[in-house]
Structures are given as structure tokens and as C-alpha cells.
C-alpha positions, 0 to 999 in steps of 0.5 A: 752454441745455435746461434754460433751456427746461425751468425757464421751462416749469415756471413757465409750466405752474405760473402758471395766474393767466390762468384763474382770470380765464375761470373767473370770468367764466363764472360771471357770466354765467351767473349772469347768463343765470339772472337773465335767466330768472326775470325774464323766467319772474316777468315775468308772475305780478308783473305780474299782480299789480300789475295785481290791486292796481291793479284793487282800488284803481280798485273801490275808488275809485269806490264812496267816490267819491273820487280 
């Protein structure tokens, strides 16, 4: 009986498939967090660049008189 329990414990000790799933989940969460931080950090810069471009088009169309 004791030998059967030891054998079972050894096979369970070497079986770590569940740990890899948790690790992949943590990696996905970390990557998502980095992407979200980059979007918020660069959002103002991108918005400013588009505003500058739109203002340039607005100024150019008012000079030529076409819409």
C-alpha cells in the first residue's frame, strides 16, 4: 500500500502541465498590460499628430477655396 502511494506521488510530482497553463496566462496578461500602457502613453502624441494634419488640410482648403 505504501509503495502504491509513493509511486502515485512520484508521478504527480513530475506532472506539471497545469503550471505551464498558468504561466502562459500570466504572460498574456503582462503583454496585454504593456499594450494598454503604450496605447495610453502614445495616445496623446498620435492625437496631436492627427490634429496637426487635419489643421493643415483645413488651412490648405480655405486658401484654395475648395472643400
